[in-house]
C-alpha positions as semicolon CSV with decimal commas, in nm:
position;residue;x (nm);y (nm);z (nm)
1;X;0,000;0,000;0,000
2;X;0,121;0,350;-0,083
3;X;0,257;0,544;0,213
4;X;0,236;0,917;0,277
5;X;0,563;1,101;0,325
6;X;0,600;1,331;0,624
7;X;0,547;1,651;0,425
8;X;0,221;1,524;0,276
9;X;0,107;1,395;0,616
10;X;0,179;1,733;0,771
11;X;-0,018;1,914;0,500
12;X;-0,328;1,701;0,555
13;X;-0,292;1,730;0,932
14;X;-0,272;2,108;0,913
15;X;-0,592;2,120;0,707
16;X;-0,750;1,879;0,958
17;X;-0,652;2,096;1,255
18;X;-0,818;2,399;1,101
19;X;-1,131;2,206;1,010
20;X;-1,170;2,035;1,347
21;X;-1,142;2,364;1,533
22;X;-1,435;2,513;1,343
23;X;-1,630;2,187;1,362
24;X;-1,595;2,185;1,742
25;X;-1,714;2,546;1,765
26;X;-2,017;2,463;1,553
27;X;-2,097;2,153;1,759
28;X;-2,060;2,345;2,085
29;X;-2,320;2,597;1,969
30;X;-2,560;2,319;1,865
31;X;-2,553;2,132;2,196
32;X;-2,467;2,425;2,427
33;X;-2,181;2,230;2,587
34;X;-1,803;2,255;2,594
35;X;-1,642;2,041;2,324
36;X;-1,288;1,906;2,331
37;X;-1,099;1,793;2,021
38;X;-0,793;1,578;1,967
39;X;-0,513;1,620;1,714
40;X;-0,622;1,470;1,380
41;X;-0,454;1,147;1,273
42;X;-0,361;1,106;0,906
43;X;-0,340;0,756;0,762
44;X;-0,352;0,579;0,428
45;X;-0,617;0,308;0,473
46;X;-0,780;0,052;0,250
47;X;-1,158;0,033;0,227
48;X;-1,151;-0,291;0,428
49;X;-0,949;-0,124;0,705
50;X;-1,194;0,168;0,724
51;X;-1,484;-0,076;0,756
52;X;-1,302;-0,286;1,016
53;X;-1,234;0,021;1,229
54;X;-1,599;0,131;1,208
55;X;-1,720;-0,212;1,318
56;X;-1,475;-0,252;1,604
57;X;-1,626;-0,463;1,881
58;X;-1,710;-0,310;2,218
59;X;-1,808;0,036;2,329
60;X;-1,655;0,206;2,024
61;X;-1,866;0,014;1,771
62;X;-2,018;0,267;1,533
63;X;-2,393;0,236;1,497
64;X;-2,473;0,561;1,317
65;X;-2,297;0,668;1,000
66;X;-2,349;0,999;0,819
67;X;-2,176;1,043;0,483
68;X;-2,150;1,331;0,236
69;X;-1,968;1,310;-0,096
70;X;-1,699;1,566;-0,180
71;X;-1,658;1,696;-0,534
72;X;-1,456;1,978;-0,685
73;X;-1,078;2,005;-0,717
74;X;-1,045;1,667;-0,541
75;X;-1,295;1,391;-0,468
76;X;-1,371;1,193;-0,157
77;X;-1,617;1,218;0,127
78;X;-1,685;1,314;0,485
79;X;-1,788;1,039;0,725
80;X;-1,922;1,092;1,077
81;X;-1,938;0,781;1,295
82;X;-2,123;0,767;1,626
83;X;-2,117;0,481;1,880
84;X;-2,457;0,385;2,025
85;X;-2,424;0,580;2,350
86;X;-2,304;0,890;2,167
87;X;-2,586;0,872;1,911
88;X;-2,844;0,853;2,189
89;X;-2,690;1,133;2,397
90;X;-2,641;1,361;2,095
91;X;-3,009;1,305;2,014
92;X;-3,099;1,416;2,367
93;X;-2,878;1,724;2,346
94;X;-3,008;1,824;2,002
95;X;-3,368;1,780;2,114
96;X;-3,298;1,962;2,443
97;X;-3,377;1,662;2,661
98;X;-3,200;1,524;2,965
99;X;-2,919;1,280;2,885
100;X;-3,061;0,928;2,905
101;X;-3,409;1,019;2,782
102;X;-3,361;0,859;2,440
103;X;-3,323;0,482;2,412
104;X;-3,408;0,435;2,045
105;X;-3,310;0,616;1,725
106;X;-3,633;0,691;1,538
107;X;-3,738;0,944;1,274
108;X;-3,722;1,259;1,496
109;X;-3,374;1,162;1,616
110;X;-3,263;1,070;1,264
111;X;-3,371;1,413;1,139
112;X;-3,173;1,591;1,411
113;X;-2,863;1,377;1,363
114;X;-2,875;1,431;0,987
115;X;-2,899;1,808;1,039
116;X;-2,605;1,791;1,277
117;X;-2,402;1,599;1,020
118;X;-2,468;1,850;0,745
119;X;-2,391;2,146;0,970
120;X;-2,067;1,993;1,097
121;X;-1,949;1,895;0,749
122;X;-2,033;2,241;0,618
123;X;-1,843;2,412;0,901
124;X;-1,540;2,189;0,840
125;X;-1,542;2,221;0,462
126;X;-1,601;2,596;0,461
127;X;-1,286;2,673;0,659
128;X;-1,078;2,411;0,473
129;X;-1,184;2,572;0,145
130;X;-1,083;2,913;0,275
131;X;-0,755;2,786;0,419
132;X;-0,647;2,592;0,112
133;X;-0,798;2,820;-0,150
134;X;-0,941;2,526;-0,343
135;X;-1,295;2,433;-0,439
136;X;-1,454;2,153;-0,237
137;X;-1,828;2,097;-0,247
138;X;-2,036;1,863;-0,029
139;X;-2,335;1,665;-0,152
140;X;-2,659;1,563;0,016
141;X;-2,621;1,346;0,328
142;X;-2,676;0,972;0,347
143;X;-2,737;0,820;0,688
144;X;-2,755;0,470;0,832
145;X;-2,861;0,354;1,177
146;X;-2,756;-0,006;1,248
147;X;-2,687;-0,136;1,596
148;X;-2,458;-0,405;1,449
149;X;-2,229;-0,150;1,284
150;X;-2,231;0,049;0,962
151;X;-1,972;-0,138;0,756
152;X;-2,213;-0,218;0,473
153;X;-2,318;0,147;0,462
154;X;-1,959;0,262;0,426
155;X;-1,891;0,009;0,151
156;X;-2,201;0,121;-0,034
157;X;-2,117;0,492;-0,004
158;X;-1,746;0,496;-0,085
159;X;-1,669;0,149;-0,219
160;X;-1,674;0,262;-0,581
161;X;-1,456;0,570;-0,528
162;X;-1,124;0,398;-0,461
163;X;-0,957;0,095;-0,302
164;X;-0,768;0,309;-0,053
165;X;-0,804;0,655;0,094
166;X;-0,611;0,925;0,273
167;X;-0,807;0,946;0,598
168;X;-0,788;1,253;0,821
169;X;-0,954;1,141;1,143
170;X;-1,048;1,368;1,432
171;X;-1,268;1,324;1,738
172;X;-1,483;1,564;1,934
173;X;-1,563;1,481;2,295
174;X;-1,823;1,638;2,520
175;X;-1,670;1,580;2,866
176;X;-1,995;1,640;3,056
177;X;-2,161;1,348;2,873
178;X;-1,858;1,141;2,767
179;X;-2,004;1,137;2,414
180;X;-1,776;1,138;2,115
181;X;-1,817;1,226;1,751
182;X;-1,566;1,072;1,510
183;X;-1,514;1,281;1,198
184;X;-1,328;1,147;0,896
185;X;-1,219;1,324;0,580
186;X;-1,165;1,068;0,305
187;X;-0,954;1,169;0,005
188;X;-0,858;0,962;-0,294
189;X;-0,477;0,926;-0,310
190;X;-0,470;1,155;-0,615
191;X;-0,567;1,444;-0,387
192;X;-0,215;1,456;-0,243
193;X;-0,066;1,675;-0,518
194;X;-0,359;1,919;-0,506
195;X;-0,350;1,954;-0,127
196;X;0,029;1,983;-0,120
197;X;0,029;2,252;-0,389
198;X;-0,237;2,448;-0,198
199;X;-0,043;2,425;0,129
200;X;0,282;2,532;-0,037
201;X;0,108;2,827;-0,202
202;X;-0,032;2,924;0,136
203;X;0,312;2,906;0,300
204;X;0,471;3,113;0,024
205;X;0,208;3,384;0,066
């Protein structure tokens, strides 16, 4: 599998840092809680590895997936993954209920989670566009709720784009609820030259 060199990895991580900061601010406003973020991790992963990570056994198993396609100067997608507890608690926060009120993801919760996904992706992409000076557009959201994991959903959404992806993964955590929101930017490997050129142009002023 192709590996990213350190310069390319740093370029994607810098874009991820900028995007995650704005995403966290947007999420904080939505749920009216403090939001913490980690440093984005940049990896080159195969489709099978992405699916395996999403279906990891235990408390981190992802049961809600929200995906939006990316088009423009590069192609790829944004993928938000929520474990069961996080999906339920985010539903409560978005619907202004006490944590623990929701025990099932139904149509009202799906609507709120979909809106959250679109808003977070838009906040992320808007600042990345501005930072890089390139054109990235997001499509309409697809969403899957599956208590056994969302591997099939991921395969369906991105399986035809490429066999491997540059994945920029970040996580938002709401300490008061211990809920996390995993956000992934998925780029086809061909995006490396475009992103690198944009970063270098930015550095050169």
